[in-house]
DRENNUNU-141114 format. One line per 10 residues: number of its first residue (from 1); for each residue x negated, y, z negated of N, C-alpha, C. Coordinates in pm, whole numbers, plus 50000, padded with zeros to 5 digits. Last residue first. Example, Ala and Ser with C-alpha at 12.3 -4.5 7.8 and 13.67 -1.06 7.14 Angstrom:
! residues 2
2	48715:49775:49292:48633:49894:49286:48710:50003:49213 | 48681:49431:49220:48770:49550:49220:48680:49670:49220
//
This chain:
! residues 120
120	85587:08893:41541:85530:08948:41687:85519:08880:41797 | 85903:08846:41342:85761:08840:41410:85733:08910:41512 | 86086:08998:41251:85984:08955:41127:85848:08894:41239 | 86202:09350:41285:86163:09203:41346:86083:09139:41291 | 86364:09538:41065:86261:09550:41150:86232:09354:41190 | 86702:09684:41187:86651:09627:41092:86474:09534:41188 | 86986:09862:41221:86853:09828:41292:86768:09745:41185 | 87270:09728:41150:87204:09838:41157:87114:09777:41221 | 87630:09695:41036:87535:09643:41137:87430:09828:41117 | 87731:09639:40685:87738:09727:40815:87602:09667:40892
110	87666:09515:40408:87835:09525:40495:87831:09556:40632 | 87483:09424:40234:87460:09404:40357:87614:09407:40414 | 87478:09594:40020:87522:09486:40019:87559:09403:40166 | 87322:09797:40098:87326:09765:39943:87375:09612:39965 | 87220:09769:40434:87310:09799:40341:87272:09728:40213 | 87273:09542:40722:87145:09648:40673:87297:09678:40515 | 87237:09290:40982:87290:09339:40854:87220:09432:40753 | 87093:09377:41285:87098:09291:41194:87205:09383:41086 | 86908:09395:41580:87001:09482:41536:87059:09332:41397 | 86573:09464:41578:86675:09426:41640:86799:09454:41517
100	86271:09604:41648:86384:09604:41586:86484:09544:41667 | 85882:09612:41653:86026:09559:41726:86130:09571:41629 | 85595:09777:41712:85701:09719:41604:85830:09679:41680 | 85290:09687:41823:85413:09769:41862:85532:09706:41764 | 84952:09800:41796:85058:09757:41701:85210:09787:41772 | 84762:09823:42072:84840:09857:41958:84924:09816:41931 | 84423:09749:42234:84561:09698:42190:84609:09765:42081 | 84306:09868:42496:84295:09878:42389:84432:09812:42324 | 84270:09659:42843:84272:09793:42748:84317:09747:42590 | 83949:09528:42925:84126:09511:42859:84137:09631:42799
90	83690:09517:42982:83786:09594:43080:83942:09577:43000 | 83566:09361:42808:83563:09474:42771:83643:09585:42858 | 83692:09100:42929:83732:09166:42749:83704:09311:42760 | 83503:09091:43117:83638:09111:43113:83726:09123:43004 | 83272:09075:43025:83267:09207:43098:83432:09203:43070 | 83313:08794:42886:83253:08928:42819:83262:09079:42897 | 83537:08606:43060:83410:08666:43049:83363:08797:42921 | 83835:08433:42949:83769:08576:42994:83608:08545:42972 | 83897:08221:42795:83860:08177:42968:83760:08325:42981 | 83785:08180:42469:83886:08225:42547:83816:08191:42694
80	83818:08010:42158:83744:08017:42260:83813:08062:42386 | 83729:08020:41819:83873:08054:41930:83780:08050:42066 | 83608:07851:41536:83580:07921:41629:83728:07975:41714 | 83676:07708:41320:83542:07784:41321:83553:07853:41442 | 83933:07548:41351:83885:07611:41215:83769:07695:41233 | 84032:07649:41717:83967:07530:41611:83987:07626:41457 | 84148:07644:42025:84183:07716:41901:84126:07616:41764 | 84083:07725:42365:84060:07666:42201:84068:07715:42114 | 84126:07909:42541:84074:07775:42580:84112:07671:42474 | 84350:08173:42640:84283:08109:42536:84260:07950:42528
70	84479:08251:42861:84330:08277:42858:84283:08208:42736 | 84772:08217:42761:84699:08123:42903:84547:08141:42913 | 84781:08396:42587:84780:08257:42527:84690:08194:42650 | 84643:08728:42648:84741:08633:42650:84706:08468:42616 | 84456:08904:42417:84397:08815:42500:84540:08708:42531 | 84400:09272:42327:84503:09170:42369:84421:09027:42451 | 84135:09426:42175:84227:09416:42257:84281:09241:42275 | 84005:09704:41953:84098:09569:41935:84134:09544:42055 | 83646:09799:41933:83793:09775:41933:83871:09672:41942 | 83381:09789:41898:83448:09848:41856:83602:09884:41828
60	83246:09697:42155:83321:09836:42179:83413:09885:42054 | 83106:09502:42067:83058:09571:42122:83111:09750:42122 | 83327:09295:41928:83167:09390:41840:83078:09502:41919 | 83684:09298:41931:83527:09329:41985:83399:09368:41939 | 83881:09182:41769:83812:09283:41787:83660:09281:41793 | 84162:09059:41962:84050:09039:41886:83964:09160:41898 | 84463:08874:41939:84373:09004:41924:84269:09008:41877 | 84613:08647:42131:84546:08651:42013:84518:08794:41993 | 84939:08506:42218:84828:08541:42270:84755:08579:42126 | 85166:08355:42171:85183:08473:42290:85021:08460:42295
50	85356:08064:42103:85223:08160:42074:85214:08231:42200 | 85660:07972:41931:85590:08019:42064:85434:08090:42041 | 85821:07876:41731:85662:07790:41750:85630:07857:41872 | 86028:08035:41650:86053:07955:41764:85918:07859:41787 | 85953:08156:41393:86069:08057:41397:86092:07947:41499 | 85699:08270:41469:85684:08127:41399:85835:08061:41397 | 85591:08337:41780:85709:08364:41727:85726:08243:41602 | 85278:08555:41781:85371:08445:41835:85476:08468:41762 | 84937:08621:41742:85086:08685:41806:85151:08568:41813 | 84695:08696:41527:84753:08611:41608:84917:08650:41624
40	84389:08887:41471:84549:08898:41454:84582:08747:41590 | 84111:08908:41491:84189:09027:41439:84325:08981:41392 | 83876:08709:41534:83961:08674:41556:84039:08791:41424 | 83562:08909:41687:83659:08786:41568:83797:08833:41564 | 83352:08850:41981:83418:08926:41847:83503:08881:41780 | 83194:08677:42096:83199:08820:42136:83280:08936:42046 | 82950:08464:42094:83044:08512:42038:83091:08641:42059 | 82905:08232:42386:82878:08347:42292:82968:08431:42222 | 83054:08044:42531:82952:07973:42441:82911:08079:42346 | 83225:08185:42721:83106:08134:42729:83006:08106:42653
30	83315:08380:42414:83347:08349:42584:83210:08313:42613 | 83477:08342:42107:83354:08291:42197:83429:08307:42356 | 83546:08466:41801:83623:08432:41912:83450:08407:42000 | 83561:08363:41457:83462:08412:41552:83542:08341:41738 | 83813:08440:41264:83738:08353:41314:83645:08388:41406 | 83957:08628:41110:83823:08644:41109:83712:08534:41169 | 84194:08367:40951:84157:08496:41015:84033:08558:41023 | 84206:08045:41069:84200:08134:40980:84141:08274:41052 | 84478:07892:41246:84333:07938:41292:84356:08068:41197 | 84725:07775:41220:84645:07757:41112:84502:07809:41111
20	84896:07870:41424:84934:07898:41311:84815:07882:41190 | 84817:07703:41612:84776:07856:41634:84843:07931:41515 | 84666:07369:41504:84748:07451:41542:84735:07617:41546 | 84340:07278:41646:84435:07293:41511:84551:07372:41604 | 84074:07068:41762:84200:07173:41766:84284:07191:41673 | 83788:07021:41628:83923:06979:41630:84021:07084:41661 | 83555:07108:41550:83585:07164:41671:83732:07094:41733 | 83505:07031:41311:83510:07131:41308:83567:07185:41449 | 83582:06733:41167:83518:06785:41260:83572:06926:41317 | 83736:06640:40967:83629:06683:40890:83547:06764:41051
10	83905:06473:41088:83980:06532:40983:83872:06672:40974 | 83802:06301:41224:83884:06402:41308:83904:06507:41212 | 83648:06126:41049:83570:06212:41116:83675:06304:41227 | 83840:05966:40890:83771:06093:40846:83720:06176:40931 | 84141:05933:41157:84004:05909:41089:83954:06034:41026 | 84497:05896:41050:84366:05976:41101:84248:05960:41069 | 84673:05646:41018:84600:05702:40911:84474:05778:41041 | 84760:05401:41165:84881:05488:41141:84776:05628:41102 | 84583:05200:41330:84578:05255:41224:84654:05373:41224 | 84732:04903:41538:84678:05057:41513:84681:05092:41419
//
C-alpha cells in the first residue's frame, strides 16, 4: 500500500477538507445551487469542535447561522448544506455574540478578571 496520497486526491476540488481550512467567501450551495457565501466558521480551535457556519445570503443580504449538523460538505471550492433555500431564508439573522471567561488580568497578570474568549 502506497502511503503517499494520489495527486488526483490533492487536486480534486470536491475533496472534503478540515473545517479550519475552508477559505473565506467560499460559495455555499443548497440543492446544487449557490445561495450565498461563507462569512464565518464557528467552532473551538483548541478542542477542534466545529459548531457551524455563518452564511451571507445573496437574496436577503443578511447573515444566518447554519448548525454543523446541517453542513453536508466542506471543500476548498464550495460548502454544501442540507437546508433548502426557503429554509435558509426563514432562519433568524445571526448576530455575533462575544463571550467572556475568568482569567488572569492586570499589568503583571496578578488578579482574576474577565477576558474575552478566543474561540467562538
